[in-house]
A tleap script that builds the chain and sets N, CA, C and O, in Angstrom:
source leaprc.protein.ff14SB
mol = sequence {
  NMET ALA PHE ARG PRO PRO GLN GLY VAL ARG
  PRO PRO GLN LEU GLU GLY LYS ARG THR GLY
  ARG PRO LYS GLY SER THR THR LEU THR ARG
  ALA LEU ARG SER ALA VAL TRP GLY PHE VAL
  HIE ARG TYR THR GLY LEU ALA LYS PRO PRO
  CYS GLY ASP ALA LEU LEU TRP TRP ARG PHE
  ALA LEU ARG TYR PRO ASP GLN VAL GLU ARG
  PHE LEU HIE ASN MET LEU PRO ASN SER ALA
  PRO GLU ARG ALA GLU LEU ILE GLU ALA ARG
  TYR PHE SER GLY LYS LYS ARG CLYS
}
set mol.1.N position { 0.834 -1.145 0.008 }
set mol.1.CA position { 0.047 0.016 0.005 }
set mol.1.C position { 0.897 1.277 0.013 }
set mol.1.O position { 1.899 1.368 0.723 }
set mol.2.N position { 0.486 2.222 -0.770 }
set mol.2.CA position { 1.301 3.438 -0.935 }
set mol.2.C position { 1.166 4.339 0.322 }
set mol.2.O position { 0.205 4.228 1.082 }
set mol.3.N position { 2.093 5.169 0.497 }
set mol.3.CA position { 2.081 6.148 1.556 }
set mol.3.C position { 1.030 7.257 1.191 }
set mol.3.O position { 1.058 7.855 0.116 }
set mol.4.N position { 0.110 7.478 2.167 }
set mol.4.CA position { -0.833 8.543 2.059 }
set mol.4.C position { -0.572 9.595 3.149 }
set mol.4.O position { -0.683 9.330 4.346 }
set mol.5.N position { -0.218 10.810 2.672 }
set mol.5.CA position { 0.042 11.829 3.697 }
set mol.5.C position { -1.289 12.267 4.347 }
set mol.5.O position { -2.355 11.977 3.803 }
set mol.6.N position { -1.243 12.951 5.483 }
set mol.6.CA position { -2.526 13.474 6.052 }
set mol.6.C position { -3.161 14.474 5.160 }
set mol.6.O position { -2.530 15.110 4.316 }
set mol.7.N position { -4.422 14.588 5.375 }
set mol.7.CA position { -5.198 15.578 4.551 }
set mol.7.C position { -4.638 17.016 4.719 }
set mol.7.O position { -4.336 17.485 5.816 }
set mol.8.N position { -4.524 17.676 3.542 }
set mol.8.CA position { -3.993 18.987 3.544 }
set mol.8.C position { -2.478 19.074 3.327 }
set mol.8.O position { -1.940 20.164 3.134 }
set mol.9.N position { -1.787 17.918 3.360 }
set mol.9.CA position { -0.353 17.911 3.248 }
set mol.9.C position { -0.059 17.303 1.837 }
set mol.9.O position { -0.631 16.281 1.458 }
set mol.10.N position { 0.816 17.944 1.109 }
set mol.10.CA position { 1.104 17.488 -0.257 }
set mol.10.C position { 1.973 16.289 -0.163 }
set mol.10.O position { 2.766 16.215 0.776 }
set mol.11.N position { 1.897 15.334 -1.055 }
set mol.11.CA position { 2.802 14.147 -1.083 }
set mol.11.C position { 4.209 14.628 -1.546 }
set mol.11.O position { 4.300 15.512 -2.398 }
set mol.12.N position { 5.271 14.068 -1.006 }
set mol.12.CA position { 6.622 14.545 -1.327 }
set mol.12.C position { 6.977 14.531 -2.803 }
set mol.12.O position { 7.738 15.396 -3.234 }
set mol.13.N position { 6.464 13.586 -3.617 }
set mol.13.CA position { 6.730 13.573 -4.966 }
set mol.13.C position { 6.138 14.677 -5.825 }
set mol.13.O position { 6.566 14.906 -6.957 }
set mol.14.N position { 5.110 15.380 -5.243 }
set mol.14.CA position { 4.490 16.441 -5.898 }
set mol.14.C position { 4.925 17.872 -5.480 }
set mol.14.O position { 4.362 18.863 -5.944 }
set mol.15.N position { 5.921 17.946 -4.608 }
set mol.15.CA position { 6.385 19.205 -4.105 }
set mol.15.C position { 7.076 19.914 -5.263 }
set mol.15.O position { 7.885 19.330 -5.983 }
set mol.16.N position { 6.729 21.204 -5.423 }
set mol.16.CA position { 7.352 21.992 -6.488 }
set mol.16.C position { 6.736 21.820 -7.841 }
set mol.16.O position { 7.137 22.524 -8.767 }
set mol.17.N position { 5.827 20.969 -8.016 }
set mol.17.CA position { 5.157 20.680 -9.281 }
set mol.17.C position { 3.700 21.256 -9.268 }
set mol.17.O position { 3.024 21.225 -8.240 }
set mol.18.N position { 3.279 21.737 -10.344 }
set mol.18.CA position { 1.894 22.284 -10.440 }
set mol.18.C position { 0.969 21.147 -10.779 }
set mol.18.O position { 1.250 20.359 -11.682 }
set mol.19.N position { -0.043 21.061 -10.123 }
set mol.19.CA position { -1.129 20.048 -10.469 }
set mol.19.C position { -2.453 20.733 -10.456 }
set mol.19.O position { -2.680 21.671 -9.692 }
set mol.20.N position { -3.309 20.274 -11.285 }
set mol.20.CA position { -4.640 20.854 -11.344 }
set mol.20.C position { -4.734 22.022 -12.272 }
set mol.20.O position { -3.887 22.176 -13.152 }
set mol.21.N position { -5.676 22.806 -12.119 }
set mol.21.CA position { -5.932 23.925 -12.997 }
set mol.21.C position { -4.950 25.115 -12.675 }
set mol.21.O position { -4.734 25.484 -11.521 }
set mol.22.N position { -4.410 25.648 -13.712 }
set mol.22.CA position { -3.489 26.784 -13.520 }
set mol.22.C position { -4.165 27.967 -12.926 }
set mol.22.O position { -5.340 28.197 -13.209 }
set mol.23.N position { -3.467 28.761 -12.089 }
set mol.23.CA position { -4.114 29.890 -11.512 }
set mol.23.C position { -4.446 30.945 -12.562 }
set mol.23.O position { -3.676 31.205 -13.487 }
set mol.24.N position { -5.593 31.525 -12.386 }
set mol.24.CA position { -6.011 32.596 -13.302 }
set mol.24.C position { -6.762 32.043 -14.544 }
set mol.24.O position { -7.199 32.845 -15.369 }
set mol.25.N position { -6.921 30.794 -14.701 }
set mol.25.CA position { -7.599 30.256 -15.831 }
set mol.25.C position { -9.104 30.413 -15.640 }
set mol.25.O position { -9.592 30.381 -14.510 }
set mol.26.N position { -9.852 30.586 -16.754 }
set mol.26.CA position { -11.280 30.805 -16.649 }
set mol.26.C position { -11.958 29.558 -17.313 }
set mol.26.O position { -11.330 28.765 -18.014 }
set mol.27.N position { -13.212 29.461 -17.051 }
set mol.27.CA position { -13.937 28.380 -17.682 }
set mol.27.C position { -14.410 28.785 -19.031 }
set mol.27.O position { -14.352 29.971 -19.355 }
set mol.28.N position { -14.863 27.902 -19.820 }
set mol.28.CA position { -15.298 28.107 -21.173 }
set mol.28.C position { -16.632 28.880 -21.070 }
set mol.28.O position { -16.899 29.775 -21.871 }
set mol.29.N position { -17.457 28.522 -20.077 }
set mol.29.CA position { -18.770 29.131 -20.010 }
set mol.29.C position { -18.739 30.679 -19.787 }
set mol.29.O position { -19.638 31.396 -20.227 }
set mol.30.N position { -17.698 31.153 -19.105 }
set mol.30.CA position { -17.557 32.579 -18.923 }
set mol.30.C position { -17.228 33.266 -20.308 }
set mol.30.O position { -17.729 34.343 -20.629 }
set mol.31.N position { -16.415 32.614 -21.041 }
set mol.31.CA position { -16.064 33.213 -22.335 }
set mol.31.C position { -17.315 33.178 -23.255 }
set mol.31.O position { -17.581 34.147 -23.966 }
set mol.32.N position { -18.072 32.075 -23.239 }
set mol.32.CA position { -19.264 31.972 -24.063 }
set mol.32.C position { -20.322 32.975 -23.588 }
set mol.32.O position { -21.055 33.544 -24.396 }
set mol.33.N position { -20.387 33.173 -22.339 }
set mol.33.CA position { -21.328 34.152 -21.807 }
set mol.33.C position { -21.067 35.525 -22.383 }
set mol.33.O position { -21.997 36.243 -22.749 }
set mol.34.N position { -19.766 35.896 -22.464 }
set mol.34.CA position { -19.432 37.230 -23.062 }
set mol.34.C position { -19.743 37.252 -24.571 }
set mol.34.O position { -20.109 38.288 -25.125 }
set mol.35.N position { -19.588 36.077 -25.225 }
set mol.35.CA position { -19.853 36.044 -26.679 }
set mol.35.C position { -21.405 36.204 -26.887 }
set mol.35.O position { -21.859 36.913 -27.785 }
set mol.36.N position { -22.156 35.532 -26.042 }
set mol.36.CA position { -23.631 35.601 -26.202 }
set mol.36.C position { -24.014 37.097 -25.890 }
set mol.36.O position { -24.794 37.702 -26.627 }
set mol.37.N position { -23.476 37.649 -24.834 }
set mol.37.CA position { -23.867 39.066 -24.551 }
set mol.37.C position { -23.512 39.976 -25.720 }
set mol.37.O position { -24.301 40.865 -26.043 }
set mol.38.N position { -22.386 39.801 -26.358 }
set mol.38.CA position { -21.995 40.606 -27.493 }
set mol.38.C position { -22.989 40.401 -28.674 }
set mol.38.O position { -23.386 41.351 -29.348 }
set mol.39.N position { -23.357 39.164 -28.881 }
set mol.39.CA position { -24.265 38.841 -30.037 }
set mol.39.C position { -25.672 39.463 -29.727 }
set mol.39.O position { -26.255 40.102 -30.603 }
set mol.40.N position { -26.201 39.283 -28.527 }
set mol.40.CA position { -27.505 39.813 -28.231 }
set mol.40.C position { -27.595 41.302 -28.293 }
set mol.40.O position { -28.596 41.862 -28.741 }
set mol.41.N position { -26.526 41.961 -27.834 }
set mol.41.CA position { -26.535 43.437 -27.743 }
set mol.41.C position { -25.859 44.008 -28.977 }
set mol.41.O position { -25.447 45.166 -28.908 }
set mol.42.N position { -25.696 43.287 -30.142 }
set mol.42.CA position { -24.989 43.793 -31.198 }
set mol.42.C position { -25.544 45.033 -31.936 }
set mol.42.O position { -24.793 45.763 -32.582 }
set mol.43.N position { -26.870 45.257 -31.830 }
set mol.43.CA position { -27.491 46.416 -32.435 }
set mol.43.C position { -27.845 47.511 -31.411 }
set mol.43.O position { -28.501 48.503 -31.728 }
set mol.44.N position { -27.386 47.289 -30.185 }
set mol.44.CA position { -27.646 48.346 -29.081 }
set mol.44.C position { -26.607 49.451 -29.332 }
set mol.44.O position { -25.407 49.177 -29.366 }
set mol.45.N position { -27.066 50.694 -29.506 }
set mol.45.CA position { -26.197 51.762 -29.834 }
set mol.45.C position { -25.077 52.041 -28.747 }
set mol.45.O position { -23.888 52.066 -29.065 }
set mol.46.N position { -25.496 52.241 -27.502 }
set mol.46.CA position { -24.586 52.632 -26.471 }
set mol.46.C position { -24.581 51.451 -25.458 }
set mol.46.O position { -24.893 51.671 -24.288 }
set mol.47.N position { -24.257 50.281 -25.850 }
set mol.47.CA position { -24.230 49.163 -24.928 }
set mol.47.C position { -23.063 49.290 -23.927 }
set mol.47.O position { -21.951 49.665 -24.299 }
set mol.48.N position { -23.324 48.987 -22.725 }
set mol.48.CA position { -22.277 48.968 -21.655 }
set mol.48.C position { -21.904 47.520 -21.366 }
set mol.48.O position { -22.613 46.798 -20.666 }
set mol.49.N position { -20.756 47.119 -21.934 }
set mol.49.CA position { -20.388 45.714 -21.724 }
set mol.49.C position { -19.959 45.389 -20.323 }
set mol.49.O position { -19.329 46.225 -19.674 }
set mol.50.N position { -20.290 44.133 -19.791 }
set mol.50.CA position { -19.970 43.835 -18.453 }
set mol.50.C position { -18.466 43.601 -18.211 }
set mol.50.O position { -17.996 43.683 -17.077 }
set mol.51.N position { -17.722 43.312 -19.286 }
set mol.51.CA position { -16.298 43.056 -19.203 }
set mol.51.C position { -15.602 43.383 -20.488 }
set mol.51.O position { -16.260 43.664 -21.490 }
set mol.52.N position { -14.275 43.356 -20.494 }
set mol.52.CA position { -13.534 43.691 -21.692 }
set mol.52.C position { -13.732 42.745 -22.823 }
set mol.52.O position { -13.872 43.177 -23.967 }
set mol.53.N position { -13.748 41.479 -22.555 }
set mol.53.CA position { -13.928 40.513 -23.635 }
set mol.53.C position { -15.330 40.573 -24.273 }
set mol.53.O position { -15.492 40.272 -25.456 }
set mol.54.N position { -16.338 40.965 -23.474 }
set mol.54.CA position { -17.690 41.159 -24.042 }
set mol.54.C position { -17.654 42.386 -25.024 }
set mol.54.O position { -18.403 42.398 -26.000 }
set mol.55.N position { -16.823 43.371 -24.779 }
set mol.55.CA position { -16.766 44.451 -25.665 }
set mol.55.C position { -16.128 43.990 -27.035 }
set mol.55.O position { -16.548 44.415 -28.111 }
set mol.56.N position { -15.121 43.124 -26.928 }
set mol.56.CA position { -14.538 42.611 -28.183 }
set mol.56.C position { -15.602 41.753 -28.975 }
set mol.56.O position { -15.734 41.879 -30.192 }
set mol.57.N position { -16.348 40.880 -28.226 }
set mol.57.CA position { -17.365 40.085 -28.910 }
set mol.57.C position { -18.428 41.046 -29.525 }
set mol.57.O position { -18.898 40.819 -30.640 }
set mol.58.N position { -18.781 42.071 -28.814 }
set mol.58.CA position { -19.852 43.028 -29.285 }
set mol.58.C position { -19.383 43.613 -30.604 }
set mol.58.O position { -20.150 43.650 -31.567 }
set mol.59.N position { -18.121 44.079 -30.671 }
set mol.59.CA position { -17.649 44.700 -31.902 }
set mol.59.C position { -17.510 43.672 -33.018 }
set mol.59.O position { -17.698 43.973 -34.197 }
set mol.60.N position { -17.179 42.465 -32.616 }
set mol.60.CA position { -17.094 41.370 -33.663 }
set mol.60.C position { -18.458 41.025 -34.171 }
set mol.60.O position { -18.650 40.848 -35.374 }
set mol.61.N position { -19.401 40.927 -33.285 }
set mol.61.CA position { -20.764 40.575 -33.634 }
set mol.61.C position { -21.473 41.669 -34.492 }
set mol.61.O position { -22.281 41.385 -35.377 }
set mol.62.N position { -21.118 42.912 -34.170 }
set mol.62.CA position { -21.650 44.013 -34.978 }
set mol.62.C position { -21.189 43.880 -36.369 }
set mol.62.O position { -22.003 44.099 -37.266 }
set mol.63.N position { -19.979 43.546 -36.658 }
set mol.63.CA position { -19.437 43.533 -37.965 }
set mol.63.C position { -19.690 42.201 -38.666 }
set mol.63.O position { -19.984 42.197 -39.862 }
set mol.64.N position { -19.584 41.045 -37.950 }
set mol.64.CA position { -19.808 39.711 -38.560 }
set mol.64.C position { -20.865 38.945 -37.774 }
set mol.64.O position { -20.526 37.982 -37.087 }
set mol.65.N position { -22.129 39.340 -37.851 }
set mol.65.CA position { -23.165 38.710 -37.089 }
set mol.65.C position { -23.392 37.196 -37.485 }
set mol.65.O position { -23.642 36.353 -36.623 }
set mol.66.N position { -23.302 36.916 -38.719 }
set mol.66.CA position { -23.579 35.560 -39.195 }
set mol.66.C position { -22.526 34.598 -38.672 }
set mol.66.O position { -22.859 33.497 -38.234 }
set mol.67.N position { -21.248 35.000 -38.712 }
set mol.67.CA position { -20.137 34.142 -38.262 }
set mol.67.C position { -20.215 33.930 -36.731 }
set mol.67.O position { -19.928 32.838 -36.242 }
set mol.68.N position { -20.595 34.955 -36.001 }
set mol.68.CA position { -20.640 34.845 -34.571 }
set mol.68.C position { -21.787 33.927 -34.178 }
set mol.68.O position { -21.658 33.133 -33.247 }
set mol.69.N position { -22.931 34.032 -34.898 }
set mol.69.CA position { -24.061 33.240 -34.596 }
set mol.69.C position { -23.768 31.763 -34.917 }
set mol.69.O position { -24.174 30.875 -34.167 }
set mol.70.N position { -23.091 31.511 -35.987 }
set mol.70.CA position { -22.736 30.094 -36.340 }
set mol.70.C position { -21.758 29.580 -35.329 }
set mol.70.O position { -21.850 28.413 -34.948 }
set mol.71.N position { -20.766 30.431 -34.839 }
set mol.71.CA position { -19.855 29.944 -33.861 }
set mol.71.C position { -20.575 29.588 -32.548 }
set mol.71.O position { -20.278 28.557 -31.945 }
set mol.72.N position { -21.506 30.421 -32.108 }
set mol.72.CA position { -22.228 30.212 -30.858 }
set mol.72.C position { -23.128 28.996 -31.026 }
set mol.72.O position { -23.284 28.214 -30.089 }
set mol.73.N position { -23.712 28.825 -32.183 }
set mol.73.CA position { -24.579 27.655 -32.351 }
set mol.73.C position { -23.844 26.343 -32.260 }
set mol.73.O position { -24.361 25.335 -31.777 }
set mol.74.N position { -22.579 26.392 -32.758 }
set mol.74.CA position { -21.782 25.141 -32.622 }
set mol.74.C position { -21.219 24.939 -31.293 }
set mol.74.O position { -21.001 23.793 -30.901 }
set mol.75.N position { -20.952 26.003 -30.532 }
set mol.75.CA position { -20.236 25.900 -29.272 }
set mol.75.C position { -21.242 25.558 -28.049 }
set mol.75.O position { -20.917 24.828 -27.113 }
set mol.76.N position { -22.464 26.158 -28.175 }
set mol.76.CA position { -23.374 25.999 -27.026 }
set mol.76.C position { -24.080 24.622 -27.103 }
set mol.76.O position { -24.545 24.225 -28.171 }
set mol.77.N position { -24.155 23.908 -25.979 }
set mol.77.CA position { -24.950 22.700 -25.907 }
set mol.77.C position { -26.506 23.035 -25.989 }
set mol.77.O position { -26.906 24.147 -25.645 }
set mol.78.N position { -27.271 22.164 -26.396 }
set mol.78.CA position { -28.712 22.375 -26.599 }
set mol.78.C position { -29.425 22.836 -25.282 }
set mol.78.O position { -30.395 23.593 -25.301 }
set mol.79.N position { -28.873 22.325 -24.132 }
set mol.79.CA position { -29.507 22.577 -22.841 }
set mol.79.C position { -29.052 23.867 -22.170 }
set mol.79.O position { -29.550 24.209 -21.097 }
set mol.80.N position { -28.142 24.568 -22.763 }
set mol.80.CA position { -27.567 25.761 -22.106 }
set mol.80.C position { -28.587 26.907 -22.107 }
set mol.80.O position { -29.252 27.150 -23.114 }
set mol.81.N position { -28.708 27.623 -20.946 }
set mol.81.CA position { -29.598 28.733 -20.941 }
set mol.81.C position { -29.245 29.863 -21.891 }
set mol.81.O position { -30.115 30.628 -22.307 }
set mol.82.N position { -28.008 29.964 -22.222 }
set mol.82.CA position { -27.548 30.940 -23.209 }
set mol.82.C position { -28.147 30.691 -24.576 }
set mol.82.O position { -28.344 31.613 -25.366 }
set mol.83.N position { -28.445 29.369 -24.851 }
set mol.83.CA position { -28.950 28.999 -26.143 }
set mol.83.C position { -30.281 29.630 -26.341 }
set mol.83.O position { -30.539 30.123 -27.439 }
set mol.84.N position { -31.167 29.657 -25.352 }
set mol.84.CA position { -32.498 30.257 -25.459 }
set mol.84.C position { -32.309 31.779 -25.735 }
set mol.84.O position { -32.999 32.346 -26.583 }
set mol.85.N position { -31.394 32.409 -25.030 }
set mol.85.CA position { -31.139 33.830 -25.219 }
set mol.85.C position { -30.602 34.142 -26.665 }
set mol.85.O position { -30.925 35.175 -27.252 }
set mol.86.N position { -29.814 33.250 -27.179 }
set mol.86.CA position { -29.347 33.335 -28.540 }
set mol.86.C position { -30.472 33.251 -29.547 }
set mol.86.O position { -30.535 34.035 -30.494 }
set mol.87.N position { -31.334 32.322 -29.341 }
set mol.87.CA position { -32.477 32.059 -30.260 }
set mol.87.C position { -33.401 33.274 -30.183 }
set mol.87.O position { -33.852 33.766 -31.217 }
set mol.88.N position { -33.688 33.763 -28.978 }
set mol.88.CA position { -34.510 34.910 -28.804 }
set mol.88.C position { -33.969 36.173 -29.507 }
set mol.88.O position { -34.726 36.963 -30.071 }
set mol.89.N position { -32.626 36.336 -29.452 }
set mol.89.CA position { -32.017 37.481 -30.082 }
set mol.89.C position { -32.103 37.394 -31.604 }
set mol.89.O position { -32.212 38.399 -32.306 }
set mol.90.N position { -32.047 36.112 -32.099 }
set mol.90.CA position { -32.164 35.953 -33.518 }
set mol.90.C position { -33.527 36.374 -34.087 }
set mol.90.O position { -33.638 36.999 -35.142 }
set mol.91.N position { -34.527 36.001 -33.340 }
set mol.91.CA position { -35.935 36.235 -33.895 }
set mol.91.C position { -36.595 37.477 -33.371 }
set mol.91.O position { -37.611 37.897 -33.926 }
set mol.92.N position { -36.046 38.123 -32.277 }
set mol.92.CA position { -36.615 39.329 -31.787 }
set mol.92.C position { -35.702 40.544 -31.955 }
set mol.92.O position { -35.985 41.577 -31.349 }
set mol.93.N position { -34.652 40.484 -32.721 }
set mol.93.CA position { -33.741 41.572 -32.712 }
set mol.93.C position { -34.448 42.707 -33.558 }
set mol.93.O position { -34.988 42.490 -34.642 }
set mol.94.N position { -34.384 43.944 -32.938 }
set mol.94.CA position { -34.949 45.016 -33.653 }
set mol.94.C position { -36.422 45.249 -33.329 }
set mol.94.O position { -36.982 46.269 -33.730 }
set mol.95.N position { -37.062 44.317 -32.606 }
set mol.95.CA position { -38.487 44.466 -32.310 }
set mol.95.C position { -38.607 44.782 -30.837 }
set mol.95.O position { -37.818 44.322 -30.012 }
set mol.96.N position { -39.578 45.551 -30.540 }
set mol.96.CA position { -39.870 45.861 -29.151 }
set mol.96.C position { -40.767 44.788 -28.563 }
set mol.96.O position { -41.791 44.450 -29.157 }
set mol.97.N position { -40.403 44.247 -27.408 }
set mol.97.CA position { -41.256 43.218 -26.811 }
set mol.97.C position { -42.151 43.915 -25.724 }
set mol.97.O position { -41.792 44.917 -25.105 }
set mol.98.N position { -43.278 43.316 -25.569 }
set mol.98.CA position { -44.237 43.873 -24.605 }
set mol.98.C position { -43.936 43.347 -23.238 }
set mol.98.O position { -44.625 43.692 -22.278 }
savepdb mol mol.pdb
quit
């Protein structure tokens, strides 16, 4: 049986090595959320993006809406809540909802 250190103590063979997720990495859903925000608000004149990457997606979706929509359609799973927002933006863009 292998040596198991107490909980909270790193095994000696892992000292000095990085394991797990690197510090500062983000999940894919956060990036996709920014892309969906940019696509949904692409025709909003003075949109205030929630973060810097959403601003980049907003500018990209304003210039290339079909390519961004195709990208999001391929990246988002069918059950994602952002998928409904994307579909709603496709069919209700430019119309006032009650």
